[in-house]
Structure formats: structure tokens, C-alpha cells
N, C-alpha and C positions, 0 to 999 in steps of 0.2 A: 396390653400395647394400643401405640396409638394409632396402627396403619399410617403412620406418615414414613415416607424417605427420612434415614434416618445421613445426617449430613455431616462430615469430618470436620472439627476446626482446623483449618489451615494451618498448616506447618511451616509457612513462611509467606511473607510479604511478596508476592506477586506482580512480575511488572514494576517495582521501585526499585530498580538498582540504583537508579543517578539519584534519587530522593536522601537513599538512606546514607549516600557519599557525600551529599549535604552534610546530611545530619552529625555522619561522621569526620566530617571537615569542621563543622561546628565545635564538635566537643575537643577536637586536636586543638584548636584557636584558645581555648580555654585554660590550657597549660599557660599561655603567659600572656592574655589579656582577656576580653569581656568582649562577648559576642553577642549579635539577638537575630533569628528567623523567624518569619511568620508565614507557616502552613496553612494554605488556604483550598477549598475545595468544597462539593457539593457534601449532604450528607453520605456517609456510605461509602467514599470513595476512600476512610480508612485516615481519617486527620487521626483520630484517637490512638490508631495502632500504630502511626509512626511514632508518637510522643511515647507512647508506651516499650517500645524497640529503642528508644533515645536514653530514657528513663533506666532500662534493666541492661543496658550496654556501656553506660558511664561509669570510666573507674577512676576518674580523678578528684571526685573528691563527695559530697553529700548530694543527692537530688531532692530537688522538693515539689510537689503534685500539689497543685491550686484544685481542687474540686468544685466544680459547677453546683451551685446551689438550685436543687430540684423543684421547687414547692413554687416557683412561677419568676420567670423572668420579666423585665430584665430586676438585676440585682448590682447591691455595690461589691463592685466583686475586689479592688482595693481592699474592703474591711477582710475580705474573704483571704484574700495574699497573705494577709498581716499577722490575721490567725492561722494558717497554717504555716507561717517559717517562726510562731511562738512570740511574736510581739505582744505589747500591751496596746489595749486597745486605745486606740489616737481618740482627741476630740473630733465632734463632728466637723470642725475646721480644717482639722489637720488629716482625717482620713485617706481625704481621694489627693493630695498634694503628691508631687512627684518627689520633693524631698523628703517626706515620710519613708515612701516606698524605697529610696537607693539606701535611706539610714537602716534601714531591717535589713533590707538585702547584703546591705556591707556588714551585719552585725549576725547574720546567719552563715557567711559564706568563711568567716575568721579568714585563717590563713589560708582556709586550699580552695580549691574552682567549686562552684556552685552552679550546679544546674536546674533553673526553674522552668518547668512545666506548664504549662496553663491553658488550660484545650478551651473552646469556645467563650474566647471573649469576645465576639458576636455578641453574646446575651448579660452582658455587663450592662449598667449604666451610663450614658454618656460620659457623667463627669469620671469617672472612673476609668474608661476606655482613652477618653484624652489624657488622664494623670497617667497611664500607665504608657503609654506614648511618647510622651515626654520624657518619660522618666528611663523609655529604652534608648531616646537620643543620646543620655546624660551616662549612660551605664558605664561609663569606660571610669568613672568618679566614685564605683563600690566597688573597687578590684577585679578578681576574676570572676563574673560575673555571668553565665548564660541564661538568655531570655528565647523560653521555644514555645510558640506562642500560636491557638489555632483560630482561625475564622473561616465561618460558613461563606460556601461565595467564591467565585473566582477573585476576586482580590478586597484588600480591605476598607471599605467605604468612608471611613472616618480618618479627614486629612492625617489627626495626629499617628494613627496607624500606616497610611497608605503610602509615608516617607520610607518604612522602614525595609532594608531586606522579605522578600517575598519568594517562598518553594510552591509553587501550585503540584496538585495532583492531577492531572489528568484523567479521563475514561480508560481503563486498562483496554492496550491491542489484544484484538479478538486471541490469538495466540495466547496470550497471558492467562486471559479469563477460561481460555477454555482449560488450561490445565489446572486454573483454581479447581473450577468444575470438577473436571474427572477428576483431582486427588479426592476433592468432598465427596462425592458421588461413589467411589471405589472405578470411576466408567461403566458406570450401570445404566447408564440412560441410554436412550434410543437417537440414532443420529438425527433422525428429523427434529425429536424432541429436542436434543440438546443443541442442534443450531436455533430453535426459536426461540428457547431461555436466552441463550449467548445474545439476541437480537433483542429483544424485550429488556432486559439487564443492560444492554449500553455502554457495558466497561464499568458499568458500576458493582465491585463485588460483594458489597452488604446484599443491595438489592439480588445479587443473581445466588447468593446462599439460600438467600430466604424464599424465592418461589422455587429452588429444589427442594426446601423441605415441607413445601407445601404441599408438591405431590403425595399421594398417596402409593403404598406399595405394589399396586398392580399400574398402577401410571410410567414410573419411569424405561419401561421394555415395552410401549404400546399396548400392551393389552387391555387398557383403559381409555378414552379420552382425558385430556389433563381440564383443569378448572378452568373456565372462561371467564373475563379474562385471567390471564395468567397472574396478572400484578394487579389486583383490587385492592381496595380502600384499608382492608388491615394490612397485607402485604407492605402499601407504600408508609403508612403510619410506620411500623415496627422499626422501617429503613430511617424516617425522617424522625421518630420517636418526638415525646413531649416535650421538647426542649421548645421547636418551633412550633408547639399548636396554640398554643397562644398569640402568637404571632401572624398565625394566616386565617383564625378565626373571627375575623374584625366582623363588627357589627354593619360598618356599611357596605360591605358584599364586592369591595373594589378587588381582593385578589380572585376570588370568584368569576367576576366578569372580565378579566384581564385572560385566565386559562381557559375558559371558553370563547374569548375571541381567538387566541393561539390555535386554537382546534381547526379554528379556518383560516391560518393565515400562511404564506411562504419562508416564512420570516420568524426570527425568534425573538420580535418586539412587535408591537402596534401599535397605530396612532391613537392617542390620547384622547381627544375629541370623542370621536363614536364613543369609546368604549366610555365615557366619563359622562355623555350624554343616557346609555344605556344602562347605565348605572342609574341615574335620575330617575328613569322610569321605571328600572324595576322595585325598588325602594321606595318609592316617592319622597326622595329628599332630593334638594335642590344639586347637591353636587357632595361628592367622597371627602373625606379628611385624607391629608396624606397619608400613604404607606409607610410601613414600615422599612428601612434601607436593607433591609438585611432578605427578605422577604421580595418588594417591588421597589426597581430602578424605574427611575422617571428621567431622561434624559433626551435634549432636540424635541421634544415633547412627542414621545414616543416610551411606551412601557414596556418592560420585560421581566420575568422572573433573575432573581441570582442563582437562582437553580430551577433546571428543569426538574429534577427527582421532587422538589416543592410544587410544584407546577402540578404536577401530573396526584402528587397528594391532595390537592386544595380541590381540584376537580371530582374526582373520583373520592372526597372524607365528604362534600357536601350531599345536604340529603336530596332523592331524586326532582322533586318540587323546587327547588332553588335552581337547581342546573335549568330544567325546563324555561323557569320565568327570566332567567339569564338571555337564554339563546332567543327568547321569544322579543325579548328588549332589543337585543345587537340585532334579530331580521327585521326589525321596524325602523331603526335606524339606518341599516345595508339599505331597503327599499329607500327609503326618503333618497340618501346617496344616489342610488341609481347603478348600484353594485348586486349585479342578478343572481352570478353565483354563490356570495356568500351569505346575501338574503336567504334564497335557496336551501342552502343548506344548514342554517341555523333555525329554518323552520322546520327539515326534517329530525334535525335533532332533539326540537322540541316536539315532536309528536311521537307517539309509542304506536306499539302493534302495526297494523297494514297499512295504509296510508298512502295509495295508487294515487291518487291526482298527484299529491306530492310528489312521491317520488319517478313519475313519469316526467313532469314539469323537471325535478333535478337532474334527472339520467339525461335530459334533453340537453339541457345548459352546460353537464360536464361534456357532452360530444362536441358542440356547437368549438368548432375551432376559432372563430372570430373571438368569444370570450376569452380575456387573457387569465390562463391561470396556466399554474406548473403540473405535468405530468403527476406529481404526489397529490395535488391537489383534487384533480380529475381522479383520481387513483380513488381517495376517501371518499369524495362524491357520488359516484358510481359504486361504491360499496355500503354508502347510507341508502342509496335508491334501491337494491337488492333487499336490504334486512327489512324494507318498506316495503315492500313486492309481494303480494299473493302469493299462495303458493302453486297457486294455475295461472299465474301472470309468468312475463318476461325473466325470471330472477335468474335463471342460469345467462340468460344473454348478459345483463350487467354484472353480475360477478363475472364472467368472462370479460368482459372489454374494461372492467377493475382491476384484474389481473392482465391484461393487458396495459396498460398505464403504468401500473406498478412496476412490471418489466422494464418501458420508456426510461421510469425514474431511476432506475440502477437498482431494482429491489426483486431478482429471480426468488429469494427464499419466500421470501411475500405475496409474490404473485404464486406461486404453485400454493399457497393457503388460501388463499382466496380460490381459485380452482377445486381446491375441496371442498368448501361448502357451495357449489355449484351443484345444482342436481340434472346434471349430464347425460343421463340414462334416456332420462325424457326430452330429449333438446334436438331441435331439428339439426342434419348435418351441417351445416354453416357454422351453426356455434360451435357442433363437437369439431370441429377444422379450427375453426380459432383458437379454442384450448387445446388441443393439439399442436398448433405453432408455438404458441406459450411454451406449452412445456417442453417442445423441443430446441427452444433458443433459450430458454432456462438451463438445460441441460449443457448446449453449447458454451456458456459460460461458466458452468458451474457442476458438473457432471460427465459422464464417457461421452463421447462423443458418438462413440456407435451407436449409443439410446438416441442421443439427439437425433442423429443422420434418420434412425427409425420412424418418431413423430415426428419429422418433418416432413418424410416422405407421405405416411396417413396423411398427416393435415393436408396435404397436395392434392391426393386422391378425394377428399371428404371436401375441399371447396371446389375444385375443378367447375362441375357445374353451375354454381351462383355465382363463386365470386373468383371466375379466373385469373384476375391481377393477384390476388392474393394466392393462390395458387400456385402461380408460378414462382413470388415471392418463395414460398415455402419451398418447392424445389430447389431452388437456387442456393439457399439457406441450407437445405443436407448437401448441395453441391461442395460448400462453403465447410461442413462440418466433415465430408470426408476426404474434402484434402486436409483438415491438419490432422486427420488420422494416420495422414500416408495410403488414401485404399484410392489408387486410381483409376482402378475398372467402375469403382461403385461412384466415385465424380463423373464419369463420364457420363454412366446408365442414371445418373440424376440429371445431368446438363439435358441430355436427350429426349428423356422425358417432360421435360416443360412443356403447357400449353398457355401459351402466349395470350394476352385478350389483343389485339390489334388495335385498339381502341384505347386500350387502358393509358392512366398518364406514366411517363418512362418506358412505355411500351418499346418504342427505339431502342432504348438506352441498354436496357434488361436484352433485348434480342441483341445488342453489337458485344455486350458484356459475354454473354452464352456463346456464343458464336467467337469471339478470339480467347476464351479459357478452353474448351474442348480441342479448339487448333494448338495450341499451349502443348495441352495434353496429350496431342498425338504426336508433338516434337514438329508443326508446321507451321514455324514462326513467320514466311512469309504471308499465310494465312490470317494470321492472328492480329500481324501490324495495324496494316487497316481499321478493321472494328475497333481494337481496344483502343488505338489513336482517338477516334468519333468519341470514344468514353470518357477520353481526358479532354476532349474539346468541350462536349457538349457540357459537363460540368460544370466549366467557365463560368456559365451563368446561375446558376443553382446555389441555394442555400441549406437543403436537405442534408444533415449527417450522413444517411445512411447512402444517398447518391454520391456524396464527395469521398464515402473512404471508397464507394467503385472505385470513381478517377482516381483513387490514392493506388490501390489494389493495380490497377489498370498499367497504373504507372511505371510501376514497381517491376512489373512481367515484364513491360518491354523495356526495363533498364533505364531507364528517362529519371533520372531520380531526381532534378531540379522538378519538375513537374509533382512529383510523388510527395516530394517536401510542402511543396506549393497546397497539395489537396490534401495532405492531412495536418496542414494547419490552420486551413480554415474549415474542415468536418471539426478540428476540436473546437473553435472560437463559437460556431455552429452550434454546438453540444452544450458548450457551458452558456451560452443566449439563453439555451432553451429549457438549462436545466434538465438534458438528457444524460441520469449516471450512466446509461446501459450504452453510452456509442465515446464518452469520455476517456475510457481506458484506453479503446480500439481505436478512434484518433490516434492519440500517443506512443499506442503501438505500433502501426501504420510509420507514423512522423519517425520514431526511433528506428524504424528500419531501414526507412531514406536513408538519414542519417550516419547508420553504422556502413551501408554498402556506400556511401560517398567516404569511406575513412574518418568522418568527423565523430570520434568517438565517444569526447568529453560532453557534446551537445549531445549526441544518443544517451548516453549515461543520465542527462538532466533530465529528459524527458522519460526515461524508464521509468526513474525514482519515478517522478509525478505520476503516471500510469502505473507502476505499483501500487504508490497511497490509496491509487484514485480506486485499482482493481477491486484493492482488501477493500477497502470502505464501503464495497456495493455486492461486494458476497461473489466476483467472479475471479475464481482461482484460475481457472484455464488460463484468462487473459493474462494473471498476474503469473503465470508458469512462463510465457510467453516473455513476461518482463523480465523476472530472471534471468532466462536464456541472455537476454540482449546482456544483462547488464555484467553476466560471467564475461561473456565478449568483450565487454568495453574492460572490465578489469582484467583481461587477460594478455593485455600490453600495457596495464600502466599500475596494479597493485600488486599487493602479496597473494600468494598461494592462498590465504584461508582464505581471502575476499570470493576470491574465483570458486574455492569448494563449495564455500555457504552458498551461494546464487546456484549453481548447478545441482548441490541435491537440494534445493529447495525448486527449481526448477523439474528435475529427475521423479519427485517424491509426488505430485499431482501427475506428471505426463504418464507415469509407469498406472497408478489408479485410474487416470480417466483416459486415455490410449492417446497422447498428444503426440504424436511421428516425430512432426516439424519443431516441437518446443526441446523434446529428446536429441532430434541429432542434431541443434544449435547450442544445447548444454554441454554435449560432447564434444564440439569443435571446439568448445570454449575451450575444455579443459584441457586439450592436445595442443593449442596454439598455446597455452599456460607453461607447458611441461616443455614445450619449443620455443619459449622465450625464454626460457630458465638454463636450456642446455642441456633438455634430456630429449634426443629426436628419438632414442628407442622405445619410448612411453609413449611420446608423439603416435610413433609411426604404428604401435599395436593399437592402438584408441581409435585410431581413423581408417587403418587398415579396413576394416569392415563394414564400415560407413559408407567407403568412396569403392572400391571392389564389387563388380555386380554376383548378388548371390541374395539371400532369404533376409539375411540381417545388413542388406545395403540401408542406408537413413534417406530421408524423406526425398521424394524426387525433386522438390521446389529447392531444397537447399544441398544434397549432396556434394556437386560437382564445386559449390560455394567455397570447399573448405579442401579440395583436390590440392591446391598451390600448397597448402599447409601437410599435407600428407606427402608429396614429392618432395618438398623440401627436407621433411624429417627423415625420407627413406633414403635418401642421397647422402644426410649426416651422419646416418646410423652404419652406414656400409651394406644396402640394401638396393642400390636403385635395381636392382634387376623386379621388385616388386611394383615400379611405379610406371612402367608404360602403358598398360592396357589402361590405367585409372587414366593417364595422360592422354591418350589419346579420345577416350570420350569426353575428356575438359575440351580437346580443340573443336571438334565437332557443336559444343556449348560455346565455344568463344568465337565460333564462324555464325552463330544468328546473332550475333549481336544488342542482346538481351544483356549481359552485363558489360557496362564502358571500361572496367578493369579487366576482364578476363584475357582479350589479344595480349598483352604486356605482361600478366601472370604466365600466360602460356609459353611466351619466349626466355623467361625467366627460368622458367620447368625445366626446359628444351637444355641454355645451357646448364643447368646444375645437372645434367643426364647425358651432356655432350661429351664428345673426345676435346682435349686443350685446342686442336685447331679450329677449332668449330666457335666452343662457347666465348671468345674473344666479341665476336661478330653477334651475338645472339643477346649476349647482354648487352652491347650500347643499342641496338633495335631495339630491346625492353623498354630502355629509357629515352627514344628517342617517343614513342608509343607512350610511357607514363606524361611527356610533357604535355599531350592534347587531353588528358582528366583530371580532376581536381584530389585532393587529398592526400596527403603527405606520406602517410604509411607504406603505403604500397610499394612508393618510390623509393624509400628510406629501404625496403626490404631488400629490393634490387639493389641499389647502392653497397647496400651492408654486404649481398653474398659476392655482388662483386669486385669488391675490395677485398674480401675472404680468399677471392680464387687471386686476383693481382698478389696478394703476400705470401702466399703458397708458393708462386712462379718468382718471387724476386723483384718484384717489378713496384720498388718499394713507394716511391714519386707517388705513381699514378696510384696505388694503393690508397696511401695517405690522405688523397684528394678524395677518393672517393667515400673512404670511411669518412671522413670529417662529413662531408656532405650526409649521408645516413645517420649521424648523429646528432646535426644537426635538427635533420627533417622530421628523427624520434623526439625528439627536446618539443618541435613546433608545436606536434599534434598531441604529445602528453605521454608517449609509449616509455613509460621510463623504465621498463623490463628488458627493453628491445636495444634504448640507448644503452645499460650497462654491458652489453653485447660491444658495440660499435666503440666504448670506452676500452673495452680487454682488448680486441683488437689493436686500437694506437697505440696502445700502453708496451705491446707487442712488439710496435715497429719504433719503440721508442722514443713514442710520441706523447704529451702529458698536456692533454687538454684540460684547459681550467675548472671543466666540473670534473674532473677525475677523482674517484676517492682519496682518501691521505689513511695515514698510519699504516701501522703495520703490515694490512690486507693489502695496502699498493702495491708492494714488494713482489704482490704471488704474480707468474703469467697468468695467462688464461684459462688454460689448462689446468693449472695447477687449482686457482678457482672456482673452476666447475667440480674437479675432484673436492675441494676442501665441502662446499657446498651439497654436493650430494652427501659426504659424509655428516654433517652438521645436522640434515635432514633424517638421519638415523638407517645410513645404507649401509649393506656390508662390502670389504673391499671387491667381491665378486659380484655382489650386484652393482656398484658404479660401475664396473668392468667392463658389463652386458650396457648397461645403459649408455657408455661412452665408447662402447666397439673397440675394447685393446684388451689386451689381457692383462689379467691376477696381476702378474710380477710388474705391470707399468703402472699400475696405480700403486702399489705397494712402495713404487722408487718414489710417485710425486706426493704420496702422503708425509711419507720420510723426510723428501723436502720441505714440504708444508709445516710440516713439525716442528725443524729446527729455522726457516726463518721467523717465524708466529712467537716460537720460544713458548710452547705448550707442549703437555705429557699427555693429556689424556684425550680421546675424543670429544668428553665433554667440554672441557675447555674451549675445543676447536669451535664446538655450537654452541658457548656462549659468547664467544668475540665474536662469530659469524654472521649469528643472533643478532647481537647489538649493533655491528656494520650495518646491517641491511634495514631497522631500523631507523638509522641515523642515515643514510646513504653515501655512510665513509666507506665505500669499497668499488673494486674493479670496473 
């Protein structure tokens, strides 16, 4: 027995669907003509696996695999290709010519298609690479030959290869990497270790599997700590492979020096001047030779590695003594240039054991706000300072400070791992309070918000005596966590327990925000308005992301959507300028909320998509759930049901696990609005009823009233108007508070839907008058649509046509395609044929017939359709017989196919 974790070979290529389609398309092209594709990516990303898949699945002719010569690159690649093709050994002058290649490939293909797979072309000698590139550009003369090449790096560096079509292999997304790891380990890893392995591998599948294989049988479940570092020199070398070993062991030391310099850099490249100076100092040579292009790239006076994995392998594989010499040389160069933090950091890496003096200076520089550095680099410096601190020194304080900076950089998981290294049991209360603050914020970003609330309240208590400002911030964060969880009482208690520092920076804004938020929770908007307006006003001169986010939140509570949008945009700019990965996804969240409430759904979707990417990249699953909910709401008016369902499912998965009541309510509202838009009012009413009516299942207190207009419309259309008045009266109170500019017009529309005929006309007209004073096309178009339907049922056809036409224009202007279909259907029922109406057989259906057809196409039975449309089963039978006759179909399967094709192409009523 080896005592190591058994790791299964992955049965499929995870996260490579688009690349597999590209390779399949290349194979298809070979049925008629030649084609070439260069697969790029760093070691371990699956270039060889993709070529193996292509060779295994190619069925249009023979496959030629060209092996890489193992002894030591570079080698004569053209000769290797000719040998693999069975050609005669050419003369030295002919062996590297494109013509020799083309003639050999033409002969090997014969009358069939030929796929040539060449791995690691970057290891070929320069003449061979040039010949291959020139031959690839003339491949059409060789018959039906396909070249599938593999090159290490982000792109081919040879000019002759760079002009060819490129297929890049990026790192795997976290979700796909997680699936790969679970499949390989039978899902046997403890959650914390699983997350750490995923972060360490950074989307590299080969490295991920190598890390898993390194674990002993006791480590996956957490019974023993895993080896440190997780990715040591042996693991990295096993992924990089011996094919690059000759390239990065240059005697001049340049690759190692660049790798060492990058550890103290905020970018993926470094200035060549200091590196060259440091290399000369370290090796005693006047200057290094030019580096190999597949390892180092020199562009615009800056060095970078072609592969980050190779950078890590170069540094890890170097002997400790050489690493320390490189760091000392870099420290001397930075000291001469006056760069304090990088100089101290390199000195710290050159030291070993306990070095109190270096640790103290490094920690002071990292904490100095006047020293230019990102949060990530400050976290690196503070971590190294803690490692060099004696056990009886301020080690816990420095690890905690490093965790704070890691959290600001957007790495909550890394922050928690740093806290795990801090000896907090003997630390003073203020340090333990700061650690609890970090834990609480990390859970608020990516964990159960109830746990976050408890940790943040604990932090507030521990910090009260020595750091009242931080204590108030922790209590306010605890209130935010309770708000997200929908726990109003706990939110009020957290706000009431804040002990403010009257002399602290921003104390007035904190007090105003607290007073305003408490008044909102007590439904006293008359008391909330003044302090919240001061929060919005005072942030106008601020450039701190957190203060700007609070301003955006205050503006949203006031219903001041323009101010909320401006504050969100400024918070986003400030977060990006400071490299605050923790704040960027939240800034995009507030910005998307403001745009969504203003009716700017397309813009909200754009920012929510960016926010989802940022939240996923920084491990903020809770924030990602909110972005999924926003995307579901945007998609509910403009996209297919499957898109809405995917975002709703993603939001609810995290919301249920972490107690995110606000995100869950938004997601359920989005699903119901999609049902309503697609003509399913009964399903929408049943989804929304528990959310908006009083009771234990009512939705989040800050969201449920926003969904009431959808519920009232659904109840009215489902012939259940008696269910709506109670929720509507609560909404009337909300509309009267002035916190939502759309609410007064929505209230009148809802009253019109439930009113007697003699009162509805006036209510619709008054609602439209109020819409004139608010921004956004969607809500006005919904009122026009409802009014147009009402007019059509009363045979006021000219007025109905005007209202429905206005609704169609409004829906099309804001991209509400699902709702525009309703308007088109109503116009067709009037005999109108708008230019954007559907064409083909389905265009002959009435709106009710189209609704029946769509329900049946979705798989509903006649009884289910009747229940959804609030009609009898006999009526559905009648409509369905007419639909079959009009469309000339004989089965539900044919109908589903026709409806699906029409919806995909947009050619439907």
C-alpha cells in the first residue's frame, strides 16, 4: 500500500465543450478540404488530452501522431514528422523545407482525409517550426490534410505559427474543476480542503489531480493536516514535465530572478531593468543572455513568463540558497531605487527562521497607507512578517492583519486560512475581535449569514473597549447580515447595540445610516428620510468604496434611483482603482439593483453578469447568488424560460444553504414573472401568494412588496381576484411612503385590474399619467398592455389598438421580448398585423390558441392547461382540435417541435 489517495482518471474532458466543438468542426472540414488549428495553453491544461480525443474520434481517414523526442529539446521536428509519416530520410537541406513536408503529407493522405496531430511544437528547433508554419499556410495544395498542433503558452510566439488559427485552453472554471476533483476523489474531500485544492490549482486540471494524489489516506477527511506547501517542487515538476526542464534551468539565472521578482509584484510582468541588474549582482556576470521564448517573454521592457505554472515550477525547483541570493540581489536593487516595501519583502524572503527586526520593518511598511501597494501584496508582506516573528511576539496580530488585507483583496478563503495559523488563544481581546470580524465578513461573502451575524456581534463586543470605531463597524455588518437573512428583529437589535466613537472618522455617517435604517425597519419613513439623505449627500466627496456602498444602499432605501446608480458606479470605480476585490462584486450588485428598479433591465443584466464573474473569481458565493437573482429578473422579461430557470436554480441553491432570504425572494419573484409573461397566471399566482401574503412564508421584508403588482395581475388573470385585496392594501401603504417611484402608478394599475368596469377606465388613465413622471419603459408598457386588453374586451377597438401599439413599442424599446409577444397577440386578435409580428403557420392562431399550444408544447396535459388558464377541460379540447387543424399537425410531439422552432426563431404570434 502506498498510503496515498487513489485518484481516478477523469472519464471526460471537463470544461472543454467549446474546444471540443472546434476540434469536431476541424474534422468535419477535412471531408472537403484542408484545415489547420493550433491549440495553446500552459502545461497541464489538457493540450495533449485534446489531441488524443481528436485522434480517437476522427473517422474520415488515417491519423498521424508525431511524438515528441524526449532526450532533450530542441530537436529536428520536421524529421520526426517525416519518420512518423513513413517517408524516406531527406537530405539535410531538404528535411526542413515546407515542400518536403507537403509532399510527404500528400503521399500519406492518398485519396482519404488525413489528420496530423503534433504535440509540443514549441520544442521543435526554430527551422522546423518555421517550415511547419509555412507548410500549414499552403496546406490546401496537399489534399484533405488537417494539422492539429499544440504549443505551450497563451499564443504561438513564432511568426510563422502566429498567423495560424488558434484555439486557446484557459484554466477550468471553478465549477468544472470542482466536478473533476469530485469525480477523481469520489467526493471524499473535506469541504475546506476541497476549496483549498481548487484555489491552489487555479483551474489547472493536471495540477489539481497531482495535488489530490499527494494526499495521504488520512488527509482528505481532515484527520491530518495536508503537506505544506500543497504544490511543492515535485508536484509542479510532475505537471510541467521534463520537456521544459532544459529550458528553465538556464545557467544565467534569469528565469529564477524573474520568478523571484514577480512574488513581490502586483502584475504578471516586471520591469526588465531591475531584474537584469539583480541578475548581474547575483551571478557576477555583466548581463544575461536572451531567454527562451517559451519560458520568458520580453515585451516593452518588461519580463513575464509564458506560463504561470512554469513560473511557480522555476521558483520551487531552485535550491534554497539560489533563491535567497536572488532575493538579496533584488532587495539591493529596490533599496537603491527607494522602493521600500519590495525591498523589505525580498529581504524577508532571503531570511530564514526568526528575524524580529526584518519582521517589524516589513509589518510597518505593509500597514503604512502612504506606501503604494495592493491589498494582495500587503497580505503577502504581513504573512511573511508573521512567519519571521518569534512565537512570543505579535505573530497573531500580524496574521490577523494579513487576513484583513486578504479579505479586502477578495480572497475570503485565504483570509480564513491565515487566521487558522494565528495563535489567537493567547492574543489580546482587540486582536481576537479583529479575527472574529474577518470570520464574520468571510461568512457574509461565502457562508451561512446566520454564522456571519453571530461572529460579527462577537467581534463588536470584543472590540468595544479598545476600538469603538471598529466595534460599530462590526455591529453594522452584523445588521447587514441579519438584513440579508430576512431577520428583522436581529437586524434591529444589532443596530440598537452599536456603541459609536463620536470622534472617529465617519462617525456622523455611521450614525445617520444606523438611524435611517432603524426607521425603515420600523416603517417610519418620515424619520428615515432626513438621515438617509445626509448619508447620500455626505458621500459625494468620499472615495472610500465602503462609504459609497452605504450611500448607494441609503439611496435605494429612499427610492432615489439616480443617486443609487451614481453611488454604485463610483463605488465600482473606487474598488477597481484600489484593487479591492471584496467590494467590486458588491458595487456591481447595488448598481444592478438600482438599474433593475429603474426599469433598465438590459443595463442591469450587463452589470450583474460582470458582478457574477467578479463574485465567482473572488469566492463570494452569497454575492453571486444575488447576481443570479438579478439576472433571473432581467431574463424573465426578455429570455427563454430555461435561462430564467438556470439563474433561479443557481440563486436558490446558495440561498437555501446559506440562509439568503433576500436572494431567494428575488429568485421566486423572477420565476413567477416569467410565468406571467408566458401566459401562465395561475402558476405565477401560486408562486407569489406565499411571498406577498402575511404569514410565516412571506418573502423578505425589503422585497415582497416589489412583487405585489405581479401577484395582483396574476390573481386577476387567473380568475382569483378575491385573493389579492389584502396584499394590495399592504402595497398601498408602501406606495404612500414614497420609497419607490414606480409604486403609485403600479397601485392604480392593480386597482384597475380588480375594479368594476365603471371605475377601471379612470384608474388606468390616472396610472398612465403617473408613469409620465417616472423613468423606465417596462412598467408603463405593462399598464398600456393591461388597459389595451381591458378595452378590447369591451369592444373599444380603436382605443385598444392605440394602447396595445404603445405597449408593443415600449416592450421592444426595453428589450422585453416575452411581453412584446403578448402585445403582438392582442393586436392580431384585433386584426392588426404589426411589422414585428410572427410569420408562418403559427401566425394564424388566436392569442388563446397560442397560449394553449405553448402549454401543450411544454408537456402539460389538457387538465393542467385548463387549470392554468382558468377554463374548462372541454374548452381546451376545443382549442387544441382547432390548433391541430390550423397547423396541420397530428400529434403533441409535432406541435412541440413546431412551437419550439418558432420560439427559437422568433416567428410566432
